[in-house]
Residue, then its C-alpha position, 0 to 999 in steps of 0.5 A: m808396356p806390361k812386364i811380361h811383354r818386356v820379358t818376352k821381347w828380351l827373350v826373343r832379342h837374345r834368344l841365341t845368347v839364352v840357348a848358348a847359356f843353356m848349353c853351357l849349363l849342360l856341358g859344364g862350367a869349363y866351357v863358358v869362357f870358350l863358348f861366349k868368346h867365339g860368338n853365336s855362330d861358333v856356339l851353334a857349330l860347337t853344339q853340332m859335333t859328331e862323335q864315334q867311340d871305341i873304334p878298335y885300332c890294333n886288331t884286338k877288342s881291348k878297351y885300351q886299344m880303341l880310339d874316338t873321333y870328333r868332327p864338326k857335323k857340318l863337315a861330316q863327309q869332308t876330309l879334314p886336318v886332324v889332331v891326334y890326342v893322347h891322354g895323360g895320367g902318369w902312364s898308369s891311369g887316365n882315359k881317352h874321353n876326358a875333360l881336356v879332349s872334350y874341351y879342345a875337340k870343340f875348339f878344333a872343330a870350330r876351326g874345321i879340324a877333326t880330333i882323334s883321341v887314343a887309348y893305350r894300355l896302362s903301365g904296371a903290368n905293361p911297362y915301356p915300350v907297350q904304351n909307345n907301341d899302342v900309340a904307334c899302332a893307332l897312328a898306323y891305323i889312322n894312316t891306313h883308314s884315313e879315307e873312311l875316317h875322313v882325315n888327312p894324315a899329311k895335315s896332322i898335329f899330335f897333341g898330348d898332356s903330361a904322360g900323353g905329351h911324352l908319348v906324342a913327342f916320342a911318336a913324332l920324333n922317333n919315326p920310323y918306329g918298328k913295324y909301324k908306318y905313319d906320317t910324321p905330324r906337321g906339329v906337336i902340341d905338348f902340354y906339360g909333358v916329360s922329355d928327359f927321364s934321366k932328370i926325374i927318376n933319381g935324386s931325393h924326390p924321384d918320379y915313381n910314375a916314371r919309374r913304373y912306366l920304364g919298368p924294373q930296369y928304369g935306369k937303362m930304359a931312361v935314355q931310349a924312352s926320352p924324346v930328346k934323344y930323337i931330335t934331328n934337323g928334320s924334327p917337326r915343330f913343337l908348341f910347349v905349354h907348361g905351368t910355372d908352378d908345376k910340382i909334378v913335371p918340372i917346367a924345366q922338362s919343357q924349357e930344356f926340350y924347347d932349347a934343344l929343338k931351337t938348334t934345329k931352327n924349326g920354329s918351335k914355340y914355348l909358352a910358360i903359364p904364370g902360376a899354373h900347376h900341373g894338369f890344367i885345362g885352359p878355362d881352369l886358369g881364368s879368361k886371360k891365361n886361357q886366351m894366352i893358350e888359345d892364341a898360341i894354339d891358333a898361331f901354331l895351327r896357322e903356321t903348321i897346317n894353315v888353319r885359322p879360326s872360323 
């Protein structure tokens, strides 16, 4: 058989794999492990996302008080469970449209779950509780606009990384909160978040990002801004994911939070990632560790909102 015919035949036979590889190049290397792990049907689903950006949620036009929505295009009009994501960045930086939400929005979409990513005003000129208020305002907006967003707040998961992990933990546990009315989530996915400020704002190596977030009276604010203060027997279950080599937020912040939640017997889980530093996204760690994280999230989704991989 002529060489060109053999090449043509191979391309036809493996056309979906070729398309998937091309999409990986377009989307970036971080998606390679994920796309090929799930097979051709999920690859096609992942490339058919609908995204709506910059929806104002608190009656302002501030770019810091807007949210983005992501959902599988094939389920555009269906009411879906929802993951509400809040970004990290030391409360002073970061963006609602980042590599982590881009990756996991596709992960959740492949399971028939919508993702909403929330921006908030950053610290510095806006110390605690401004960020907490913004997240609560966004959650209240999602509740009152759930029909037009096609999401079910009663089947919600809060998800955050680093400072975002702290903010979603606070929102999940400290509810009702002020004037804001929103559903307590079924569960919280907390990637390397802060849980107890009293352990990190003092000593020889204090967390200056945490001090700036808490404001000039950071010593007085530390306890009331800490999610561990608000644990009750009715607390939702958590999934903690933290790297053992995290030099930014000590892994003890997740371990001790988990230990405190265990007393409620609510089924919370804790996953320590060997050798991982701060700020990781699953694929950064290699396929084996990424698989650990995705398996843990899948089990958590199954236990909290009865959702399974497609």
